[in-house]
C-alpha positions in Angstrom: 0.0 0.0 0.0 3.0 2.4 0.3 3.3 2.4 -3.4 -0.4 3.1 -3.8 -0.2 5.9 -1.4 2.6 7.8 -3.1 0.9 7.6 -6.5 -2.6 8.2 -5.4 -2.3 10.9 -2.8 -0.1 13.0 -5.1 -2.6 12.3 -7.9 -5.0 14.3 -5.9 -3.9 17.6 -7.3 -4.5 19.5 -10.4 -1.8 22.0 -10.8 -3.4 22.8 -7.5 -3.2 20.3 -4.7 -5.6 18.9 -2.3 -5.4 17.8 1.3 -6.1 14.3 2.2 -9.9 14.2 2.6 -12.4 12.9 5.0 -14.4 9.8 4.0 -17.5 8.2 5.5 -16.5 5.6 8.1 -18.8 2.9 6.7 -17.1 2.3 3.4 -13.7 1.9 1.8 -14.0 4.7 -0.7 -12.0 6.7 -3.3 -10.5 8.8 -0.5 -9.5 5.8 1.4 -7.6 4.5 -1.6 -6.0 7.9 -2.1 -4.9 7.8 1.5 -3.3 4.5 1.0 -4.9 2.9 4.0 -7.0 4.0 7.0 -4.2 3.5 9.5 -1.5 5.6 7.7 -1.0 9.1 9.1 -2.5 11.8 6.9 0.0 13.6 4.8 0.4 15.3 1.5 3.1 14.2 -0.9 4.3 16.9 -3.3 5.3 16.7 -6.9 6.4 19.0 -9.7 3.5 20.3 -11.6 4.4 21.9 -14.9 2.8 20.5 -18.1 5.1 18.4 -20.2 5.5 15.4 -22.5 6.1 11.8 -21.4 9.0 9.7 -22.6 8.0 8.3 -26.0 7.2 4.7 -26.4 10.2 2.5 -27.2 10.6 0.9 -30.6 11.3 -2.6 -29.2 8.3 -4.9 -29.1 7.1 -7.0 -26.2 4.3 -7.8 -23.9 4.8 -4.5 -22.1 4.6 -2.3 -25.1 8.3 -2.4 -25.8 9.4 -0.8 -22.5 11.4 -2.5 -19.8 9.1 -2.5 -16.7 12.2 -1.9 -14.5 13.2 1.2 -16.5 12.8 4.6 -14.8 9.4 6.1 -15.2 8.9 9.3 -17.1 8.7 12.5 -15.1 7.3 16.0 -15.7 9.4 18.7 -14.0 8.1 22.0 -12.6 9.4 25.6 -13.2 12.8 26.5 -11.9 14.6 29.6 -10.7 17.2 31.3 -12.9 20.5 33.0 -12.5 19.4 36.5 -13.1 20.9 38.2 -16.2 20.6 41.9 -16.1 19.4 44.0 -19.0 22.0 44.5 -21.7 23.4 48.0 -21.9 24.4 49.6 -25.2 26.3 52.7 -26.2 24.1 55.6 -27.0 24.5 56.4 -30.7 25.8 60.0 -30.3 26.4 60.1 -34.0 22.7 60.8 -34.4 23.0 64.0 -32.4 22.3 67.0 -34.6 25.1 69.4 -35.4 24.0 72.9 -34.8 26.5 74.2 -37.3 25.0 72.1 -40.0 21.3 72.7 -39.1 21.7 76.2 -37.7 18.7 75.6 -35.5 20.6 76.3 -32.2 22.3 79.3 -33.8 24.6 80.3 -31.0 21.9 80.8 -28.4 22.5 79.4 -25.0 19.9 77.4 -23.0 19.6 80.5 -20.8 18.7 82.6 -23.8 22.0 84.5 -23.8 23.9 84.9 -27.0 27.2 83.2 -27.3 29.1 80.5 -29.1 29.6 78.1 -26.2 26.3 76.1 -26.6 27.2 75.3 -30.2 30.6 74.0 -29.1 29.0 72.0 -26.3 26.5 70.4 -28.7 29.4 69.4 -30.9 31.2 67.9 -28.0 28.1 66.1 -26.9 28.5 63.8 -29.9 31.8 62.7 -28.3 30.3 61.7 -25.0 30.2 58.0 -24.2 27.3 56.7 -22.2 25.7 53.2 -22.0 22.0 52.6 -21.3 19.3 50.0 -22.0 17.6 50.1 -25.4 14.6 52.2 -24.3 16.7 54.8 -22.6 19.2 55.0 -25.4 16.4 55.5 -27.9 14.9 58.4 -25.8 18.3 60.0 -25.5 19.0 59.8 -29.3 15.5 61.2 -30.0 15.9 64.2 -27.7 19.5 65.2 -28.5 19.1 64.3 -32.2 16.6 67.1 -32.5 18.6 70.3 -32.8 15.7 72.3 -31.5 16.1 70.8 -28.0 18.6 72.7 -25.8 20.8 71.1 -23.2 18.8 70.3 -20.0 21.4 70.3 -17.2 24.2 72.6 -18.4 24.2 76.4 -18.8 27.2 78.4 -19.7 30.2 77.2 -17.8 28.5 74.9 -15.3 25.6 72.9 -14.3 22.2 74.6 -13.5 19.9 74.5 -10.5 17.7 72.1 -12.4 20.5 69.5 -12.4 21.1 70.0 -8.7 17.4 69.5 -8.0 17.3 66.3 -10.0 20.5 64.9 -8.4 18.9 65.4 -5.0 15.9 63.4 -6.1 18.1 60.6 -7.5 20.1 60.5 -4.2 16.8 60.0 -2.4 15.9 56.9 -4.5 15.9 54.7 -1.4 12.8 56.4 -0.1 10.8 54.7 -2.9 12.5 51.4 -2.6 15.2 51.9 -5.3 19.0 51.8 -5.0 20.6 55.3 -5.2 23.8 53.6 -6.5 21.9 52.9 -9.8 21.5 56.7 -10.4 24.6 58.1 -8.7 26.5 60.7 -10.7 29.4 63.0 -9.9 29.3 66.7 -10.8 31.9 67.5 -13.5 35.4 68.0 -12.2 36.3 71.4 -13.5 39.7 72.8 -12.4 39.3 76.6 -12.0 43.1 76.9 -12.5 42.8 75.3 -16.0 40.8 77.7 -18.2 40.9 75.4 -21.2 37.2 75.7 -22.4 37.4 72.5 -24.4 38.3 70.5 -21.3 35.6 72.2 -19.4 32.9 71.7 -22.1 33.9 68.1 -22.6 33.3 67.4 -18.9 30.0 69.3 -19.0 28.6 67.5 -22.0 29.6 64.1 -20.6 27.7 65.1 -17.5 24.7 66.3 -19.5 24.3 62.9 -21.3 25.0 60.9 -18.1 22.5 62.7 -16.0 19.8 62.4 -18.7 20.5 58.7 -18.9 20.2 58.4 -15.1 16.9 60.4 -15.0 15.4 58.3 -17.7 16.5 55.1 -16.0 15.0 56.3 -12.7 11.6 57.1 -14.3 11.5 53.8 -16.1 12.5 51.9 -12.9 10.0 53.7 -10.6 7.1 53.0 -13.0 7.8 49.4 -14.0 10.5 48.1 -11.6 14.2 47.8 -12.1 14.2 44.1 -12.8 12.3 41.8 -15.2 10.3 39.4 -13.0 10.1 36.8 -15.8 13.9 36.4 -15.6 13.7 35.4 -11.9 11.9 32.1 -12.3 9.3 30.2 -14.3 6.9 31.0 -11.4 6.8 34.7 -12.4 4.4 35.6 -15.2 4.1 39.3 -16.1 3.7 41.4 -19.2 6.4 44.0 -18.4 5.1 47.6 -18.6 6.2 49.9 -21.4 7.2 53.3 -20.1 6.9 56.3 -22.4 10.2 58.1 -22.0 9.9 60.4 -25.0 8.6 63.4 -23.1 10.5 63.1 -19.9 13.5 65.3 -20.7 11.3 68.0 -22.2 9.0 68.0 -19.2 11.9 68.0 -16.8 13.4 71.0 -18.6 10.1 72.9 -18.5 9.2 72.0 -14.9 9.7 74.7 -12.3 11.0 71.9 -10.0 12.6 69.1 -12.0 13.4 67.1 -8.9 9.8 67.1 -7.8 8.7 66.2 -11.3 10.8 63.0 -11.5 9.9 62.1 -7.9 6.2 62.4 -8.9 6.6 59.5 -11.3 6.6 56.9 -8.5 3.3 55.0 -7.9 0.8 56.8 -5.7 -1.6 54.0 -4.9 -2.7 53.6 -1.3 -0.8 50.4 -1.0 2.4 51.9 -2.3 2.1 55.0 -0.2 1.7 52.8 2.9 4.8 50.9 2.0 6.7 54.2 1.4 5.5 55.6 4.7 6.6 52.4 6.6 10.0 52.6 4.9 10.5 56.2 5.9 9.6 55.2 9.5 12.1 52.4 9.6 14.8 54.6 8.0 14.2 57.1 10.7 14.7 54.3 13.3 18.2 54.1 12.0 18.0 50.9 10.0 17.8 48.3 12.7 19.9 49.4 15.6 17.0 49.0 18.0 17.0 46.2 20.5 15.8 42.9 19.0 13.9 40.6 21.5 14.8 37.0 21.0 12.6 34.1 22.0 14.4 30.7 21.8 12.0 27.8 21.6 12.9 24.4 20.1 9.4 23.0 20.3 5.9 24.0 21.3 5.2 25.8 24.6 1.7 24.9 25.9 -0.4 26.3 28.7 0.7 24.9 32.0 4.3 24.4 30.9 7.3 26.3 32.2 10.2 27.9 30.3 12.9 30.5 31.0 11.7 32.2 27.8 8.4 33.4 29.4 10.1 36.6 30.4 11.1 37.3 26.8 7.6 36.3 25.7 6.0 38.8 27.9 8.5 41.5 26.9 8.0 40.8 23.2 4.2 40.9 23.4 4.3 44.1 25.3 6.5 45.6 22.6 4.7 44.3 19.5 1.2 44.0 20.7 -1.4 46.7 19.9 -2.2 49.6 22.1 -5.6 47.9 22.8 -3.9 44.7 23.9 -1.5 46.5 26.2 -4.4 48.4 27.8 -6.5 45.2 28.2 -3.7 43.3 29.9 -2.0 46.2 31.8 -2.6 44.3 35.0 -0.8 41.3 33.7 2.2 43.3 32.6 2.3 45.2 35.9 2.1 42.0 38.0 4.6 39.9 36.1 7.6 39.3 38.3 9.8 37.2 36.0 8.3 33.7 36.7 9.0 30.9 34.2 5.5 29.5 34.6 3.2 29.7 31.6 0.3 30.8 33.8 -3.4 31.4 32.8 -3.0 35.2 32.8 -0.1 35.0 30.4 -1.9 32.4 28.3 -4.8 34.8 28.0 -2.4 37.5 27.0 -0.8 35.3 24.3 -4.2 34.2 23.0 -5.4 37.7 22.5 -2.1 38.5 20.7 -2.5 35.5 18.4 -6.1 36.6 17.6 -5.1 40.1 16.6 -2.3 38.6 14.4 -4.6 36.2 12.6 -3.1 33.1 14.2 -4.9 30.2 15.9 -5.8 31.7 19.3 -5.1 28.5 21.4 -2.2 29.8 23.6 0.2 27.3 22.1 3.4 29.1 21.2 5.2 27.7 18.1 7.5 29.3 15.6 4.8 31.3 13.8 3.7 32.9 17.2 7.3 33.5 18.1 7.9 35.3 14.8 4.9 37.5 15.3 5.7 38.4 18.9 9.3 39.2 18.2 8.5 41.3 15.2 9.9 38.6 13.0 12.6 40.9 11.5 15.0 43.5 12.5 14.5 47.0 11.0 17.1 46.2 8.4 15.4 43.0 7.2 12.1 44.8 7.2 13.6 47.5 5.0 14.8 44.7 2.6 11.3 43.3 2.5 9.8 46.7 1.8 12.2 47.3 -1.1 11.2 44.0 -2.6 7.5 44.6 -2.0 7.7 48.1 -3.6 9.5 46.6 -6.6 6.9 43.9 -7.0 4.1 46.4 -6.6 5.4 48.1 -9.7 4.8 44.9 -11.7 1.1 45.1 -11.0 -1.2 47.8 -12.3 -0.7 51.0 -10.4 -4.4 51.1 -9.8 -5.6 47.7 -8.7 -9.2 48.8 -9.3 -12.2 49.5 -7.1 -13.3 45.8 -7.3 -10.7 43.0 -7.2 -9.5 39.9 -5.5 -6.0 39.9 -3.9 -4.4 36.6 -2.9 -1.2 37.1 -0.9 0.6 33.8 -0.7 3.0 34.5 2.2 0.0 35.7 4.2 -2.1 32.6 3.2 -5.0 35.0 2.8 -7.4 36.1 0.0 -9.3 39.4 0.1 -12.2 40.7 -1.9 -12.4 44.4 -2.4 -15.4 46.3 -3.7 -15.9 50.1 -4.0 -12.3 50.5 -2.9 -12.8 48.7 0.4 -12.0 45.2 1.7 -15.4 43.5 2.2 -14.3 39.9 2.6 -11.2 38.0 3.7 -10.5 34.4 4.3 -7.7 31.9 4.9 -6.3 30.0 2.0 -4.0 27.1 1.3 -1.4 27.7 -1.4 1.2 25.5 -3.2 4.0 23.8 -1.2 7.6 24.6 -1.8 7.9 21.8 -4.5 4.6 22.9 -6.1 4.7 26.7 -5.8 1.8 28.9 -6.8 2.7 31.3 -9.5 2.9 35.1 -9.2 0.7 36.8 -11.8 -2.6 38.6 -12.4 -5.6 37.8 -14.4 -9.4 38.2 -14.5 -12.1 36.0 -12.9 -14.5 34.9 -15.6 -16.5 31.9 -14.3 -17.7 30.0 -11.3 -18.2 26.3 -11.8 -20.5 24.4 -9.5 -20.2 20.7 -8.8 -17.0 20.6 -10.9 -15.3 17.7 -12.6 -11.6 17.4 -11.6 -9.6 17.2 -14.9 -6.3 15.5 -14.1 -3.4 17.2 -15.9 -0.7 15.3 -17.7 1.8 16.1 -14.9 -0.4 14.2 -12.4 -1.1 11.3 -14.8 2.6 10.9 -15.6 4.2 11.6 -12.2 1.6 10.1 -9.9 -0.8 7.8 -11.6 1.4 6.1 -14.1 3.3 3.9 -11.6 0.0 2.4 -10.3 -1.6 2.1 -13.7 1.4 0.1 -15.0 0.9 -2.2 -12.1 -2.9 -2.3 -12.2 -4.6 -0.9 -15.4 -8.0 -1.1 -13.7 -6.8 1.4 -11.1 -8.8 4.4 -12.5 -11.9 2.3 -13.2 -11.9 1.1 -9.6 -11.7 4.7 -8.3 -14.5 6.0 -10.5 -12.5 8.2 -12.8 -13.5 8.8 -16.4 -10.9 8.1 -19.1 -10.9 9.2 -22.7 -8.5 8.5 -25.5 -8.8 11.0 -28.4 -12.1 12.2 -27.0 -13.7 8.7 -26.8 -14.6 7.2 -23.4 -12.7 4.0 -22.7 -12.0 1.8 -19.7 -8.7 2.5 -18.0 -7.8 -1.2 -18.4 -7.9 -0.8 -22.2 -5.3 1.9 -22.4 -1.6 1.1 -23.1 -0.1 2.8 -20.1 3.4 2.1 -21.5 2.8 4.4 -24.5 2.3 8.1 -24.7 -0.4 9.7 -22.6 -0.6 12.8 -24.8 -4.1 11.9 -26.1 -5.3 10.4 -22.8 -7.5 12.5 -20.6 -8.7 11.6 -17.1 -11.2 13.3 -14.9 -13.1 12.7 -11.7 -16.9 13.3 -11.8 -18.7 15.5 -9.3 -19.3 13.8 -6.0 -18.8 14.2 -2.3 -15.3 12.9 -2.7 -14.4 15.2 -5.6 -11.0 16.8 -5.1 -12.3 20.3 -5.9 -15.3 20.2 -3.5 -18.4 22.1 -4.4 -17.1 24.8 -6.7 -14.2 26.4 -8.4 -13.6 30.0 -9.4 -11.8 30.3 -12.8 -9.5 32.9 -14.2 -8.2 31.1 -17.3 -4.4 31.0 -17.4 -1.6 28.9 -18.8 -0.7 27.6 -15.3 -4.1 25.9 -14.7 -4.4 27.7 -11.3 -7.7 28.7 -9.9 -9.5 29.1 -6.5 -11.6 26.2 -5.3 -13.3 24.4 -2.4 -12.0 21.4 -0.7 -13.7 18.6 1.4 -10.9 18.8 3.9 -11.0 21.9 6.1 -8.3 20.8 8.6 -5.4 22.6 6.8 -7.1 26.0 7.3 -6.4 25.7 11.0 -2.7 25.6 10.5 -0.5 28.8 10.5 1.7 27.5 7.7 -0.6 26.7 4.8 1.8 26.1 1.8 0.4 22.6 1.4 -1.3 22.3 -2.0 0.0 21.5 -5.5 -0.3 25.1 -6.7 -4.0 26.1 -6.8 -5.6 28.2 -4.1 -8.0 26.5 -1.7 -10.5 28.8 0.0 -11.8 28.4 3.5 -15.1 30.1 2.6 -15.6 29.4 -1.1 -19.3 30.1 -1.1 -18.8 33.6 0.2 -16.1 34.3 -2.5 -18.3 32.8 -5.2 -21.2 35.0 -4.1 -18.9 38.1 -4.1 -17.6 37.7 -7.6 -21.0 36.7 -9.0 -22.6 39.7 -7.3 -25.2 37.4 -5.6 -25.9 35.9 -2.2 -24.5 32.9 -0.4 -28.0 31.5 -0.4 -28.2 31.7 -4.2 -24.8 29.9 -4.4 -26.1 27.2 -2.1 -29.0 26.6 -4.4 -26.7 26.3 -7.4 -24.7 23.7 -5.6 -27.8 21.9 -4.3 -29.0 20.8 -7.7 -26.1 18.5 -7.9 -25.4 19.1 -11.6 -22.2 20.3 -13.0 -22.7 23.8 -14.5 -20.8 27.0 -14.9 -22.0 30.6 -14.4 -20.2 33.5 -15.9 -19.5 36.5 -13.7 -21.6 39.6 -14.8 -18.3 41.6 -15.0 -14.8 40.2 -15.0 -13.1 40.7 -11.7 -9.3 41.4 -11.6 -7.4 38.8 -9.5 -3.9 39.3 -8.2 -2.2 36.0 -7.3 0.6 37.8 -5.5 3.6 37.3 -3.4 4.3 40.0 -0.8 6.3 39.4 2.4 5.4 43.0 3.4 1.9 44.4 2.5 -0.5 46.8 4.1 -3.8 45.5 5.7 -7.2 47.2 5.2 -6.2 49.8 7.9 -3.0 50.7 6.0 -0.8 49.0 8.6 2.1 47.1 6.9 2.3 43.5 8.0 5.3 41.2 7.5 5.2 37.5 6.5 7.6 34.6 6.1 9.2 34.2 2.7 7.8 30.7 2.3 9.3 30.1 -1.1 12.5 32.1 -0.6 11.6 34.4 -3.5 12.8 37.6 -1.9 16.3 36.3 -2.0 16.1 35.8 -5.7 14.7 39.3 -6.2 17.6 40.8 -4.1 20.1 38.8 -6.2 18.5 40.4 -9.3 18.9 43.8 -7.7 22.6 43.1 -7.1 23.1 41.9 -10.7 21.4 45.0 -12.0 23.4 47.4 -9.9 26.6 45.6 -11.0 25.7 45.8 -14.7 24.8 49.5 -14.5 28.0 50.2 -12.6 30.0 49.2 -15.7 29.5 52.7 -17.1 31.9 54.6 -19.3 
């Protein structure tokens, strides 16, 4: 039965995964088979989920379809993480810059309006400047300086202007919006007053002119779309990268009364981004993490009635990180605590209230999730890192999420429904395990399907079902699955399970045992990810809920279905009660953000921090480093 368990339990997952489910006690059912046996402990076995092709059938004949039964089984692998390759930089084609002597358009008039020959010389020398930039920035530079009607932006006469100083100040403050100032750092031209050579001076000024323009354009592009391409991080990231219109930036900066304020205004101004920005400013003001960090060291669980020398640190941590309301409600407990190591009822009540306000199971049992919450989880420095990653990722999404949308935040294990700009519904979710991660993308909800079939993807058939089917071709028939080959219904025993499964489809009919429960909420995407019900509710009680095969299980699916359909829970119940498989289109498509934020504001605008369950923040930070290094190779 061990062999059956490994193939069948894992087979219980579309690209989404399902918990081991509860079955009636009177019969040995589908779910019993999927467990392996009734006595075995309930667990979920993970597998890679990406679609793929099986190993083709061998050419050698034989009773087993030409393949050695002892040969390794085919496998379908999931997405992977990449070594980030920063955007390629190219030399700006300064040969395209217009020569004012040839065109006569600049005609010896300086940017300040004063007559003189210096601007003409500077425009000529600008063609000798050497600057590298990405393709979009290079194109914008070539377009601006290639038009002889456009004067220099940052240089006037024998030096840089106030406009340049204002913009340099804004670039130096890039950290306030989650960017790295090193990406935009520029030195003022080194002009030796003792050396009056105007050619040396003007060459330094024109090099500065082009470099600062490149930095300004890069900053505007980064603050709008992000400095890294998320799709180069991993196969789990799926975004259409934003196109930023850089063509008018230099002209607008030149005409603006405050150029620094203008480029700073290009940062997102959504409520979520503003909350992250405000939190970042607060942490920077706290000096980046020099405050005392309270440490609670527990190797296991601390339960009511136990004793531990860590109780003193627990009380101290809750007092520091609990809400003002909690501190007021338990003021007597804090005042009376004298350093005892007993986990007494009054301290248990304190911990339970703290767990409740943090969205944890309020049972007074202290495990690692509670420890993380009560100690703040991170130093100021690590929170700053999370905020920088979150602000970068926020730029990948639309700046305006909309007045009505669903937000799924995987590290928080939560889903939220917003309507009229307000959060109206929230619920716990289960997301993919580390080996079967939920993707990071956005889409639109289109349909709610009631009493769904569970269509088994090729990855499940190959990775999980195939071993059992080669041993017992009747396996799927016995479990009540429906099998089709080229669209024609067949018995699973009639399929050559040693051949290709490309044309084989398998599905589980609607039933009380169905892996998807009563309904699923669909937003068609290439990853076969959706939200759905599950017959097993036990996983929702856990703090760590990265347990599925990729899809998002909802703790209250009827409420979410009613919300996106614009109807009532009672109406949803009626749709389910008829027992028939049918789909209902939502009246208006609802944006859904299947996101991954380890720092994100709640409905009150308070930024909350979460564990990096998939370790994705580290990959984002590596991409930051690669980008900064590539941009530092400037000439």
